[in-house]
N, C-alpha and C positions, 0 to 999 in steps of 0.2 A: 490490449486483452484488459476488458474490464469486468471483472468479476461483480454478479450481480444476483444478490439475494433480495425476495420479497419479504421474509419472516425475520427479520432484523430482532435479536434477541430485546435489544433494548430500546430499540425504536420502530416497531410493527409497519412496515410499509412505507419507511422513509423514503425510498428513492422515489416513490409516486407522488409527493409532495410537492404543492404547488412553490416554485422559485421564481415568484417576480415572474408570473405568466407561461412558464415552462416547467415540466417536473424537475428534479434533482439530476433523475438518471441522463436522461437528454440534454441537461446541459451539463453535465461531463462528458458526455460523448463526445457533443460538439466541442467543446475547448479542446481536449485531445485529438479531435481532427484540425482544427484551428489553428495549434502548434506548426505543422506540416512537418512533423519530423518522422510519419510514420509512412509505411507500404501499405498499411491495410488496420482500421481498425474496428475492433469486433465488440460488441456486448456478449459477453458468454452466460448465460442466466439458466435457471431452475422454472422461472414463472413464464408463464403465457402474457400476463397482463406485461411485465417489463418487455418481453420479445415483441410483442404488438407496438408496446409504445416506441420503440427504436426503427422496426421496419415499416411503420406505417409514416416514420416523420422522415422517412431517405436514407436510413443508417444500415448498416449491418449487423445481425445479431445470430448467436450459436444455442440453440438448447440444448443445456447438458443430457449427455444419455442416462446418467448415474447420479445418485443421491452425493453430496460433497460435504464434508466436513468442514474446508475453508477452500478460498481464494485459488490459492497453488494446485491444489488437486484440479478444481474444475477448469484452468488454465492447462496444466498437463494433458488433461481428455481432450480438449481442444484443439491443440498444437500437436499430437501425437503424429498425425498424418501430413502436418504442415511442414515445407521445405523452408525452414527459417531458422538463424542462426542467434539471435538476441530476441528476448522475448520480454516486453515492457508489462507490469502489472498497473494502472490506475484505477485506484478505488472507486466503484461506483458514487460513494459517498463525498469526494472531494471534488465539486466542480469546480472549484479555483484553482485551477492548474496553474503553477507556473511554468512557462517555455524555458526560461535559463536555467532553471535547476533541474529540467530535466534533460540539458543539455550539457552539466555538469556530468550527469551520470551516467550519460552515455559516454562521454569523453574517457572515462575510466578502462573502457575495455578495448583502447588505443594506447595507454600507456605505459609506464615501466613496471606495474604491479598486473599488467592483463594476464600473463598466464596464469595466474596463483588463482585469478577472481573466478567465483563460480556464480557469484550476483551479487549486485550492487543497490546500495538504498541510503534515503537523506535521512539528515538529523539535522534540528535548528533546536538553538539554544533557548533556555527556560529561565526567565528572569523572574516571575512571581512565586512562592514555594507555594502558595496553593496550588500554582498549576502544575507544580512538582510533584506533590503529593496526590493529587487527582488521579486515581487509579486509571482511566480513560484516557490518560496519555501515557502510552508506551514510553519508558525511558533505555537508551542504549548508552552503552559503554566501550570505550575502543582500546586496542592498543596504540604503540605510538605511532603504528602506520596506517591508524584507522580503518584495522580490520575490526569488527565486533567480537567481544567479548562476551556478552551476555545483554538480554532484553529483559524488563523486569516493568510490573506495573506499579512496584514499590518505588521509592526514590533510592536509586543508585549512582555514585555511590552513597553510602549512609554518612551523613556531616558528622563524625565522632569529632573532627576536630574543625571547630568553623571556620578556623584560620588558613586551611589549607589552599583557600584559593581555588577551589572545582568550577567547572561551569557543569552544571547538567543540562542533558540533549534529550528532546522529543523525537520519537521516532515517528517520519513520516512516511505515511503508508504508502510508497511509489517504488517498485522494485524494477530492477532488468536483470533478468536472468539469462544464462544458458541453455539453452534448449536442453541439454541433457540434467541440467540441476532441477528441473520440474520434472523429467520424467522419472528420474532420481527418487525423488520426494515423493511423489503418488504411492511409488512401489514400497517406503519404508513406514511403518507403522507409529504411530503415535507413542513419544516417553512420557515418564511422568513429569519430567518441567514442564514441557509444552501442556499437557494437562491439566497442570496446578496452575499456570499463567496465561492459558488461552491465547496465545501468542505464538501464530504460526513459523514465525522467523526460528525460535527457539530450535524445531525439529531440524534443520540445516546445520545449526552450531553442534546438535548432539550427536550427527552422524559425521561432523568433521570437514561443512563445505566450510570455505572463503565469504564471509558476505565485508566487501568495500562499503564504510560510511561516506558519504560525501557532504559535507557542510553545506546550508542554505539558510539566509536569515530569512526566507519567506515559510511560514510555518502553516501556510492555507487556512482553509477551513472544514476541517471534518463533521460531519452531520450527524453524531450520535445520539442528539437528545433534542426535543424540539424547542430547547433555549438556543441551541446550536443553530437549528433552521433561521429563528429569529434574527440571529445574529448577522448570519449570511445575506439575510434578507436586505437586511439596512446596509449592509457594503456593496450591493449591486446597486440598492438605489442610489 
């Protein structure tokens, strides 16, 4: 499932921007299809423009029936009546999907921790302090079993001791959910931590869900700004 909103606050209309001959959302849809990992791939949107872009290019789209605050809510509505077990959320602004990383996320549902995993996601190490400080990069900290403890736009952990040998990790916005975790999410009200950070993954933590984090070295190219779009164009070229 690829949740797609036209009116993004930081870069309105970014999903319909040209990315070397195709729109960002179409490139993301095709990249998800081309992994060969999924029975079905859908773009779930509230935008007639995005829906038409996908369906007119041979893809599958679902129009949301309600207003939604975040991608998880949008996907939960779309899958409520579907007979599915695991649902993968690929962000519409992540057109350079890495198949190897997706495979790693899906494999945890067959691993030793599978029974206690409600959802899984990706993290990638950050090397540059500017990237750690950048609030557009959501950071994550985990316990020794790689379950998420917290997500933040601030640098976490804070480097009070610069010699502690800490690695900072960026949260990569690809999730694999158990269907029930998604249905529970849409019924639970937003609490203060999520409202403050504007990070939907925090709601799962606040209500006791277990998020397994999988490390990858592929950071992808999330398109949050016009500068990100230009970087993506250069990489594709």
